[in-house]
C-alpha positions, 0 to 999 in steps of 0.5 A: 373084793371083800377086802375093799368092802371091808376097808370102805366100811371101816373108813365109813365107821371112822368118819361117823365116829369123828362126826359124832365126836365133834358133835358132843360137848367137851364136857361129856367127852373129856375128863376135867383133868383132860380139859384142864390140860388142853386149856393150858395148852391152848393158852400156850403152856408147855408140858413141863409148866402144866405138870409143875402147876398141877403138881403132877409128872410130865408123863402124866400130862402127856398121858392126859393129852394122848387120851384126849387126842383119842377121845377127840379123834385127833392125831396130834396135840395141836389138832386136839387143842384146836378141836377142844377150843372149837368145842368150848366155843359153842 
């Protein structure tokens, strides 16, 4: 009983956090570098290309993507890019 209440409360908290995350602007949620990387992904660039263009390592690009995913409440790169595009259209 207590466990099911805890799980329900956790699910509600996660849903609320996601609603709040999608209501904030991309400018306040993401760093300028994260926006730059997601923008490049949205234009079809690959990790290696983004790294070369920005003068950083591929692993750094992947870190920016992972942190952006977390901030946007996304579980995949594609989902993060879709949410970023949606937020920047406003």
